[in-house]
N, CA, C and O of each residue as an XYZ file, in Angstrom:
268
protein
N      19.682    -36.204    -13.026
C      19.411    -35.253    -11.761
C      20.195    -34.066    -11.868
O      21.373    -34.130    -12.218
N      19.643    -33.010    -11.600
C      20.298    -31.731    -11.771
C      20.959    -31.311    -10.534
O      20.301    -31.329     -9.493
N      22.269    -30.909    -10.524
C      22.876    -30.253     -9.345
C      22.521    -28.817     -9.097
O      22.496    -28.001    -10.018
N      22.276    -28.542     -7.985
C      21.985    -27.074     -7.563
C      23.293    -26.346     -7.532
O      24.093    -26.561     -6.622
N      23.578    -25.362     -8.641
C      24.871    -24.567     -8.578
C      24.509    -23.284     -8.039
O      23.605    -22.598     -8.516
N      25.249    -22.936     -6.987
C      25.055    -21.663     -6.207
C      26.060    -20.584     -7.129
O      27.249    -20.849     -7.304
N      25.487    -19.473     -7.629
C      26.213    -18.482     -8.109
C      26.406    -17.403     -7.137
O      25.445    -16.977     -6.495
N      27.652    -16.909     -6.980
C      27.708    -15.727     -6.053
C      27.025    -14.686     -6.400
O      26.710    -14.515     -7.578
N      26.683    -13.812     -5.414
C      25.851    -12.667     -5.733
C      26.642    -11.730     -6.588
O      26.071    -11.230     -7.557
N      27.857    -11.443     -6.348
C      28.616    -10.566     -7.198
C      28.786    -11.066     -8.681
O      29.259    -10.327     -9.545
N      28.439    -12.163     -8.898
C      28.489    -12.675    -10.440
C      27.056    -12.576    -11.204
O      26.921    -12.599    -12.428
N      26.141    -12.475    -10.363
C      24.659    -12.432    -10.844
C      24.362    -11.077    -11.425
O      24.731    -10.079    -10.806
N      23.704    -10.965    -12.601
C      23.346     -9.840    -13.243
C      21.997     -9.214    -12.559
O      21.791     -8.002    -12.502
N      21.144    -10.171    -12.067
C      20.016     -9.702    -11.559
C      19.826    -10.471    -10.125
O      20.092    -11.663     -9.974
N      19.335     -9.626     -9.112
C      19.171    -10.110     -7.712
C      17.777    -10.125     -7.372
O      17.021     -9.319     -7.914
N      17.298    -11.070     -6.418
C      15.949    -11.100     -5.879
C      16.035     -9.824     -4.928
O      17.063     -9.180     -4.718
N      14.768     -9.571     -4.389
C      14.731     -8.592     -3.261
C      15.525     -9.051     -2.072
O      16.209     -8.262     -1.420
N      15.435    -10.308     -1.797
C      16.195    -10.933     -0.499
C      17.605    -10.858     -0.719
O      18.345    -10.495      0.195
N      18.162    -11.248     -2.139
C      19.561    -11.109     -2.263
C      20.085     -9.723     -2.231
O      21.163     -9.439     -1.709
N      19.204     -8.767     -2.869
C      19.643     -7.267     -2.776
C      19.716     -6.822     -1.462
O      20.600     -6.019     -1.165
N      18.837     -7.263     -0.532
C      18.858     -6.842      0.839
C      20.067     -7.249      1.475
O      20.710     -6.420      2.119
N      20.491     -8.553      1.359
C      21.707     -9.125      1.839
C      22.944     -8.341      1.162
O      23.908     -7.992      1.843
N      22.874     -8.141      0.073
C      24.049     -7.547     -0.717
C      24.266     -6.163     -0.141
O      25.401     -5.845      0.215
N      23.260     -5.327     -0.029
C      23.460     -4.003      0.128
C      23.117     -3.502      1.720
O      23.346     -2.354      2.102
N      22.572     -4.482      2.516
C      22.378     -4.066      3.902
C      21.329     -3.107      3.928
O      21.367     -2.320      4.874
N      20.266     -2.971      2.990
C      19.296     -2.230      2.943
C      17.975     -3.144      3.077
O      17.946     -4.208      2.459
N      16.974     -2.784      3.803
C      15.900     -3.633      4.176
C      14.908     -4.004      3.038
O      14.633     -3.170      2.175
N      14.340     -5.316      3.033
C      13.523     -5.540      1.919
C      12.370     -4.619      1.794
O      11.987     -4.265      0.679
N      11.816     -4.226      2.852
C      10.722     -3.106      2.651
C      11.156     -1.894      1.873
O      10.528     -1.430      0.921
N      12.267     -1.425      2.350
C      12.829     -0.096      1.714
C      13.082     -0.300      0.261
O      12.843      0.566     -0.581
N      13.649     -1.656     -0.045
C      13.924     -1.865     -1.580
C      12.593     -2.077     -2.293
O      12.484     -1.719     -3.466
N      11.542     -2.661     -1.622
C      10.207     -2.790     -2.310
C       9.637     -1.216     -2.515
O       9.038     -0.889     -3.539
N       9.870     -0.401     -1.541
C       9.339      0.910     -1.742
C      10.078      1.769     -2.801
O       9.481      2.624     -3.455
N      11.519      1.485     -2.955
C      12.212      2.110     -3.883
C      11.884      1.666     -5.301
O      11.830      2.535     -6.171
N      11.668      0.432     -5.604
C      11.513     -0.210     -6.809
C       9.965      0.021     -7.179
O       9.670     -0.189     -8.356
N       8.980      0.417     -6.333
C       7.628      0.673     -6.695
C       7.508      1.877     -7.476
O       6.574      1.964     -8.273
N       8.466      2.966     -7.328
C       8.510      4.105     -7.956
C       8.675      3.750     -9.572
O       9.329      2.821    -10.046
N       7.952      4.682    -10.237
C       7.878      4.413    -11.761
C       8.991      4.742    -12.372
O       9.219      4.195    -13.451
N       9.851      5.612    -11.887
C      11.163      5.931    -12.544
C      12.360      5.221    -12.084
O      13.474      5.667    -12.359
N      12.196      4.044    -11.337
C      13.234      3.296    -10.794
C      13.939      2.683    -11.980
O      13.309      1.955    -12.746
N      15.303      2.963    -12.177
C      16.049      2.386    -13.362
C      16.538      0.935    -12.972
O      16.788      0.120    -13.859
N      16.666      0.638    -11.697
C      17.368     -0.587    -11.455
C      16.347     -1.689    -11.194
O      16.813     -2.713    -10.695
N      15.035     -1.662    -11.444
C      14.151     -2.777    -11.198
C      13.751     -3.322    -12.556
O      13.560     -2.568    -13.510
N      13.630     -4.588    -12.631
C      13.299     -5.546    -13.740
C      12.050     -6.286    -13.256
O      12.132     -7.101    -12.337
N      10.790     -5.984    -13.922
C       9.670     -6.850    -13.550
C       9.557     -8.001    -14.733
O       9.574     -7.798    -15.947
N       9.434     -9.292    -14.030
C       9.160    -10.401    -14.680
C       7.994    -10.984    -14.167
O       7.959    -11.743    -13.198
N       6.882    -10.550    -14.949
C       5.523    -10.822    -14.527
C       5.374     -9.901    -13.403
O       5.395     -8.672    -13.466
N       5.198    -10.737    -12.219
C       4.866     -9.997    -11.016
C       6.089    -10.075    -10.162
O       6.009     -9.585     -9.035
N       7.241    -10.640    -10.556
C       8.413    -10.856     -9.916
C       9.198     -9.658    -10.135
O       9.345     -9.161    -11.251
N       9.756     -9.146     -8.958
C      10.773     -7.968     -8.939
C      12.090     -8.395     -8.861
O      12.455     -9.094     -7.916
N      12.980     -7.994     -9.903
C      14.373     -8.384     -9.704
C      15.147     -7.053     -9.793
O      14.648     -6.114    -10.413
N      16.245     -6.951     -9.248
C      17.112     -5.824     -9.030
C      18.305     -5.928    -10.051
O      19.077     -6.882     -9.955
N      18.466     -5.039    -10.959
C      19.575     -4.944    -11.821
C      20.821     -4.542    -11.056
O      20.996     -3.361    -10.755
N      21.687     -5.481    -10.734
C      22.879     -5.312     -9.782
C      23.634     -4.139    -10.146
O      23.815     -3.286     -9.276
N      24.133     -3.960    -11.385
C      25.069     -2.879    -11.801
C      24.406     -1.520    -11.562
O      24.966     -0.611    -10.949
N      23.121     -1.437    -12.111
C      22.369     -0.163    -12.116
C      22.240      0.065    -10.458
O      22.389      1.190     -9.981
N      21.985     -0.959     -9.730
C      21.642     -0.768     -8.245
C      23.005     -0.372     -7.498
O      22.958      0.345     -6.498
N      24.074     -0.798     -7.944
C      25.437     -0.416     -7.468
C      25.530      1.103     -7.779
O      25.751      1.896     -6.864
N      25.367      1.509     -9.036
C      25.434      2.825     -9.460
C      24.502      3.757     -8.483
O      24.963      4.775     -7.965
N      23.307      3.372     -8.300
C      22.318      4.064     -7.590
C      22.920      4.252     -6.165
O      22.999      5.405     -5.740
N      23.347      3.228     -5.400
C      23.912      3.295     -4.240
C      25.086      4.433     -4.127
O      25.093      5.349     -3.305
N      26.040      4.189     -5.091
C      27.206      5.002     -5.086
C      26.890      6.580     -5.293
O      27.668      7.442     -4.884
N      25.821      6.846     -5.885
C      25.426      8.261     -6.169
C      24.334      8.817     -5.181
O      23.844      9.943     -5.257
N      24.033      7.884     -4.264
C      23.022      8.347     -3.302
C      23.580      8.822     -1.953
O      24.388      8.120     -1.344
N      23.182      9.945     -1.501
C      23.631     10.283     -0.212
C      22.771      9.646      0.975
O      23.273      9.240      2.023
N      21.520      9.616      0.698
C      20.563      8.821      1.772
C      19.468      8.321      0.853
O      19.339      8.656     -0.324
N      18.681      7.467      1.532
C      17.501      6.899      0.893
C      16.359      6.859      2.021
O      15.242      6.419      1.752
């Protein structure tokens, strides 16, 4: 039997939309809108699943004045 191990968000390399929303306090709809843009550097598509590259997302937030 496998134990479910919870990895803290700050240790994860990639985040789900839900985790990224909780992490950044940016709404899920806004994150979907941002990651739908073709030139979005912090999105990773795994099939149809959208993941957020945490370090690049942090850089994006740091360098943004507004979204």
